[in-house]
N, C-alpha and C positions, 0 to 999 in steps of 0.2 A: 112163487116168491123168489125174488133174486137173491142168490147167496153170494156174499162177498168172500172171494177166495183169497189165499195168500198173494200179496200184490208185488212183492219185491221182484224186480226183473234183473237178471244178469245172464251173460253168456259164459257159462262155466267152461266151455271148450277152449277158451282163449287165455286162461290164467291158471298157472300152477301155484296153488296156495303154499306149497313148500318152498318155492323159489321164485317169487314175484319178479317181474322184469320191468325195469325203467329204461325207456328209450330217450335219447336226447340229441339235439343238434346245437351247433354253435354257429357264429357268424351269420345271424339273421336278425333283421329288424321288423319283420312281419310283412314288408312290402315285396319281398323276393320269393324264392321258391323254398324257403326254409320249412314252412309248414308241410309242403308237399314232400320234401326230403324225409321229414319226420314220419308222416303217416304212411308213406309208401315203403319205408324201410323198417317198420316196427317188427321186432323179432317175435315170431310165433303168433302174430295177430294180423289178420287181413282186415283192412278197413272196409272194403266193399264185399258184400255178400251177393253172389250171382248164381245163376243156374248151374254153373260149373265149379264154383268154389265157395266154401263156407267163409263167413266173415261177419262183420258187425252190422253194417248198414245196407238194407235192401233198397231197391229202386223206388219202392212205393211207401217207405216208412215216413212216419212223422218224427222229425228230428228236433228235439228240444235242446237248444244251446243255452246253458245257464252261465251267465257271465257275472262279473263284479261291476256294479254301477252305482254304489252308494257314495263314492268319492270321485272328485274330478282329477285333472292332471294325470299323474302316474298312479293314482290310487285305484283306477278302474282298469278292466281288461283292455289291452291294446286293440283298438279298432281295426288296425291293419291286419292283425292276426285273425280277428273275427271275420273280416272280409275274405281272407285267404281260406278260412275253414268253410265258409258258405260256398265259395267257388269250388272247393274240392268235393263237397257233398254233391253239388250240382253236376259234377263231371263223372258221376256214376257210369260205369261202362255199359250198363243196360239202359241208360237214360233216366235221370231222376224225375219221377212223376209225383213224388210225395210233397210234403210240406215242412218248412223250416220255421222254428219259433225261437226268437231271442228273448230271454227273460231274466229277471232278477227281482228280489224284494229288498229294497233299501230300508224297509220297516217304517217308512213315513216318519222317520226320526233320525237324529244324528246326521252324519254325512257333511259334506262340504258347506251346505247352507242350513244345516240343522233340521231339514225337512225330509230327509230320506234320499232316495235314489233318483236318478234321471237317466234317460237314454240320449239326452241332447245337451250334455254339459257344454257351456261355452268354451271351456278349456279341457278338451278331452285328451286321452292318451293315444296319440297317433304321431307319426313321424312329422306331419306338417302342423300339428297342434290345432287342427281345425275340423278334422273328420270325426263326426260323432257316430255313435252306434246307430242312432236313428237315421242318419244319412246313409249308412251302409245298407240298412234294412230297406229304405225307400228306393235306393238304386236298383236293388235286385227286384223288388216288387214292380218298379216301372218297366223292367225288362220282361215282365210277364211271368215271373216265378212266384210261387206261393211262399213268400217270405213275410213274416210279420214280427212285431215286437210287442211285448207286454210287460208293463211295470206292475208287478204284484202289489206294490205300494198303494195302488189306486183302490184296492179292496182288502188290504191287510187287516182292516178293522171291522170287516163285515163277516159275520159268522153265517155259514150256510150248511145245507145238507148235500149229500151226494146226488148225482144225477139219477141214480137208481131209485131214489126215494121220491122222484118227481120234481126236485128243485133244480131249475135250470139257471139260477142266478150265479154270477161270478162271485167268488169269495173264498173264504177259508173254512175247511172242515176241521173241527176240533174234536179230537177223540177223548172220551172220558178217562179220568184217572191220571195219576202222576207216576212215571216210571221210577225205578230205583236210582237212575241217574239224575233225577229231579226235573226231567223234561215232561211237558205235556205235549203230546204229539199233535201237530197241525200241519196242513199242507193245502196248496191252492188247487182250485178247480175253475175253469173258465171256458168260454167259447171264443175261438180265434176269429180273426178278421175274415176267414174263409169258411166259417160256420162249423168248424170241427170242435167237438166238445171234449175237453181234456181234463182228466183227473190225474194229478201228479202221482197219486198212489196206484190207481187202478187202470189207467190207460185211457183209450179212446172209447167214448160212449156212443153207442148206436141206438137211437130211439126206436127204430123199426124192429130190431131183434131184442131190445131190452137187455143188452149185455155190453160188457167191456171187452175190448181187444187190447190186452196188456202188452203183448209181444211186439206190436207195431209202433209203440212209442219208445224211441231210443233217446236216452239222456247223455249228452256230451257236457261234461263239467269243465268250464273254461275259465278258471280264476287267475288272478295275478299273484305272484309270490311277493310277500312283503312282511314287515314286522308288525307287531300289535302290542299296544301299550299294556294290555292286561293279560292276554293269552300268548304273547311273544312271537308267534308265527301264524300267519294267514296263508293258507294254501288250498289244496283240493278238499281237505276235511272240513276246515272252518268255513269254507264257502257255503256249506249247508246252512249256515245262519241266514242265508238268503233264500231258504226254502220255507222255513217255519214263520209263524206270526208271533212276534213278541207282544203285540198289543192285545191280542185275545187270550194270552196264556200267562199274564202277569210276568212277563220278561223271562219266562222259564227257559227258552232255548239258550239265551245268552248266559244265564246263570248256570246252566248245565254243562257248559263246555268243559270246565275243569274236572268234571266227574265222568266224562265220556259221552255226554249227551248227543254229540253229533253222530257217533256210531250207532246210538239207539235210534236216531231219526232215520238214518240210512236203512237200518234193518226193518223199521216199521213202515217205511214208505217206498222208496225206489233207490236201488243201488245204481251208480252210474255205469252206462255202457262203456264209456271211455273217459279218462281224465287227461286234459291237456293243460299244462301249467305254463302260463305266460311269464317268462323270465327275461323279456327284453329289457325292462327296467325293474329294479327292485328298490325297496326302501329298507336299509339295514337296521334303522332304529327310528323311534318316535312315530311309527305308523299307528293306525292304518291310513291316515292322511299322507299324501305322498306328493308334495309340491315338485314342480319341474326341477327346481334348483338343489333339492336334496336327494333326488333319485339317482341311483347308480346304474349306468348302462351295462348290461351283461350280454345282450344279443343272443339269448338262448331260448329254446323251447324244449319241453320234456313231456312225455306221455306214458301212461301206464293204465292198465285195467284196474289196478289196485291203488286207491287214493292214499292209503296209509304208507305203502312202500314209496310212492312218489313224494309225499311230503317229507318222509324221513330222509330220503336221498337228497332232496333239494335243500333242506334245512342244513344238513351236515356238510354238503359240498359247495353250496353257493351262499345262502344267507348267513350262516354262522361265520364263515371266513370274512365276509364283507363287514359284518357287525364288529368282528375283532379288529379289522383294519381301521374302522371308524372310531375305535376306542369306546365302544358301547359299555357303559357302567353296569348294564343288566345282562351282559353277555351270557353268563352261565345258564340263564333261563331259556336261551334259544337252542341250547345243545340238545339234539334229539336223544342223546344217550344219558342225559341228566336224570338223576333220581331226586333232585331238589324239589321239595313240595311246591306245587303251583307251576312248575316248569313245563315247557312244551313237551318234553320227553315223557313226562308223567301222564299228561292228559291224552297225548297221542296214543300211548299204549293202552289206556283205559278205553278210548274210542275203538281201537282195533279189537279189543277183547269183546266189546259189545257186538260188533259185526261178526266176529268169529263164533260167538255163542249162538247167533241166529243162523249159522251155517253158511254164511257168505264166504266166497273164495278170496281170502285175504292172507297176507304174509304171516307165517308162523313165527319166524325168527328174522328180525330186521337185519341181521348179519348175513342172511342168505340171499339177499337181493342181487339179482343179476342185472348188470348195467350194459346197455348196448348203445355205444357212441356211433352216430351215423355221420 
């Protein structure tokens, strides 16, 4: 009988939970070498893992890049940044032989068309306002690389069982019970365009051995920084709303955010290998929709192994000052240090506490974050 082991993956050797590190670069729009400067200069973290040096990404890994795709214009992840990231993975010093998957779940609801996410928005977030995420994926695939895209919206309403139970269908696994943070745990499983069977929680399924390889699936969380009308700040933590299924769990993921549910979801499924925050354009207020004419250009990128430290730093130093400059009437709720009920600061801390209770390597004290400007 196949035994489901603890599934959360993280590389603890690259993060000091007492003093989490945030790395950032300025003066980049995604089309230049900004992403390379960021990933090659990260303090205490090597992006590439080789036979000579420890790091995050091995040459034969399956790399899952989780983007934001529910909204068009500046509301989704910058596709120039996405393209730069894929190129950087493919430049692995030992020659990348693995697979790259670009994914998100727009929940088949809400979003710019009220129907959920798209990888091919007619008005995407890119410098030339024409390059979609799907175009980026197709370009690399046409060059012979194993790069594919999956919109989990397509099966977010389909409940399935794990591969280990004999169910090979694409869909969402829903775990029984409701967590104290009011979330019902759910996560996607699917077969890629190249035949790889992926469980977001357990990793890569091998039919021949009847087992999962958890360590070979690496998750890079690549959201855009922006405001949110209900939860005030969207970043690396709230990006996990694009992991769970609202439709199959009575909207429990969205309802749970204020109680720390995103931290519960990370702890119960998969902790990011790395978080990269797209700060090329931000929306200081009235998000998560982000029209071209209301977005504010910041030309920044930031990265951390700790999504909680990253969001705290980005909200305090980028989004909050921009919202203040815009005269946001709900400014106090965006302050990561706020104890105001319902504020970003309160739910971020609750989410961090959930991850901490699960033994994940996260920041103990937000005031102890080390910042590395590159």
